[in-house]
C-alpha positions in Angstrom: -3.9 -10.8 -17.4 -7.3 -9.1 -17.9 -8.2 -5.8 -16.1 -10.0 -7.4 -13.8 -7.1 -9.9 -12.6 -4.9 -6.6 -12.5 -7.4 -4.7 -10.5 -7.5 -7.8 -8.0 -3.7 -8.1 -8.1 -3.5 -4.5 -7.0 -6.1 -4.6 -4.3 -4.4 -7.7 -2.9 -1.0 -5.6 -2.6 -2.9 -2.7 -1.2 -4.3 -4.8 1.6 -1.1 -6.7 2.2 0.6 -3.2 2.5 -2.4 -2.0 4.6 -2.2 -5.2 7.3 1.9 -4.8 7.2 1.4 -1.3 8.8 -1.3 -2.4 11.2 1.1 -4.9 12.7 2.7 -4.0 16.0 6.1 -5.1 14.4 5.8 -2.3 12.1 5.1 0.2 14.8 7.9 -1.0 16.6 10.2 -0.7 13.7 9.2 2.8 13.1 9.7 3.8 16.9 13.3 2.5 16.9 14.5 3.8 13.4 15.9 7.1 12.7 14.1 7.3 9.4 10.7 6.0 11.1 9.0 9.2 9.8 10.3 8.9 6.4 9.1 5.1 6.3 5.7 6.1 7.5 5.5 8.8 4.7 7.1 6.8 1.8 4.4 3.7 2.7 1.8 6.3 2.8 2.8 7.4 -0.5 2.6 3.8 -1.8 -0.9 3.1 -0.8 -2.0 6.6 -2.1 -0.4 5.7 -5.7 -1.8 2.0 -5.5 -5.3 3.7 -4.6 -4.9 6.1 -7.5 -3.8 3.4 -10.1 -6.8 1.1 -8.8 -9.2 3.9 -9.6 -7.6 4.5 -13.2 -7.9 0.9 -13.8 -11.7 0.5 -12.4 -12.6 3.4 -15.3 -11.0 0.8 -17.8 -13.2 -1.9 -16.8 
């Protein structure tokens, strides 16, 4: 897999996670879960680190 393909794969993962948290099912899960705030925080961390990782990969292209 070349650098561009890696970046594309990371971007797809980012977009998939982003669409997941915009889904009403995710909102309901967060509301009903005792650990909803923790889940929200973790998914935010994932998006943040994926974004940072994509930036690092972009620098190598």
